[in-house]
Structure formats: C-alpha cells, structure tokens
N, C-alpha and C positions, 0 to 999 in steps of 0.2 A: 731088776727091771726087765720086763719081757720085750721081745723083739717088736711086737705090735706097738707098744708104747713108745719105743725108740723111733720107729718109723713115723708115728703120729707127731712126735716132737720135731723130727726132721722136716716134715711137711709144713708144720706151723712156722718153723724157722725160715723155710724157703719163702713162704707167703710174706712173712715180716720183712725179709730182705728185699723182696719185690716192692713192697709198699714203701720202704725206706728209700729205695732208688728212685721211685716216682716222686716222693717228697723232695728229694735232693734236686732232681731235674727241674722241678717247679720253682726252686729258689733262684735268686739272682744275687751274685756275689760281685763286689767291685774291688779290684786290686788297683792300688795307686802307686805311683813313683814320682820322684822329683817334686815332692810337696804337693801332689795332686795335679801336676802339669800333664801327666799321662794317666788315663784311667781306662781300665779294661773291664768290661762287664762280661761275666761268664755265668752260665747256668751251672747248677750243682752237678750236672752230668758232664762238665768240663767243656761244654760248647761255648765258643766265643760269640757273644751277642752284640758286642759293640766296642768300639775304640774311640776315645776322645783324646785329642792332642791339643794342648793350649797353643793358640796361634803364635804366641811369642817364640815358641820353639822353632817354628818354620823360619821366622825372621833371623834366627841365629845361624841358619843354614849349616847346622852340624848334624849330618846324617848319622854319624856314629853315636852321638849323644841320644838322639831320638830312638835309635835301635836299642841301645842299652836300657833306656827308660821303659820302652815297650816290653822288653824281656823281663825287667824287674817287676813291672806291674802285673804281667801274666803270672809270674812266679808267686807274687803276693796273693793273687786270687786263688791259685792252685793250693797254696798252703792253707788258706782259709777253708777251702772245700775239703781238704784232707782232715782238718781239725773237726769240722762239722760231721763228716762221715764217721770218724772214729768215735765221736761223742754219741751219735745216733746208734752205732753198732753196740756200744757199751750199754746204752739204755735198753736196746732191744734184747740183749742177752739177759738182762735182769738178774745177774748173779749166777747164771747157769755155768757150772764148772766145766772147763774145757781141759782135755788132756794136756800135759806138758808139751810145749812146742807147737801146739795147734793155735792158729789164729784165723780170724775171718778177714 
C-alpha cells in the first residue's frame, strides 16, 4: 500500500469521524434512575439538555437521595452514549484492521 492511498484512507476516516460526531450530537438519550423518578436528557455530545424530577421526591425532602438519583441518571445516559459511540465507530471502521493496541 502506498503512502498516497494511506493518506486518502486517513482523510476519509477523519470525515467519517466528523459525520459520526455530528450524528451523535443530534441524538437525544435519556438516563433514568429511581424507576423513572429522575430523568436526564443528554445529547450524544454529552451535553445535558434537561432534568426531570418527580414531584414526590421533593415531598420526601431527602436531598441526598435526589443527588444520588441525579448522578445515577446521568451515568445511565453516559453509558448509553458510550455504547452508541462504540457501535458507530465499529460500523464506521467496517472491518478495517488496526494495529495491535490501537483504538479509536
């Protein structure tokens, strides 16, 4: 394989990565905790777009519980984003072999 072809593939991969990042940013992922009592909406770019807290949690007046549920909901959304990102990267690579120890 010549250097020109390698550079062309690298450019195409860079374009595909940019497209993937734009697609992820357009997505909306919802992380939930406490059986849906706390919901955090995030963009695929990891931006928080909204937080919903069931009013019954406020009535319990348990600040620590609300904080824990918010953290759990955010982590649930982030895990979904990571899984989507990994899947899109795998699809994008389309079986392109990478050297050992190399990852995207």
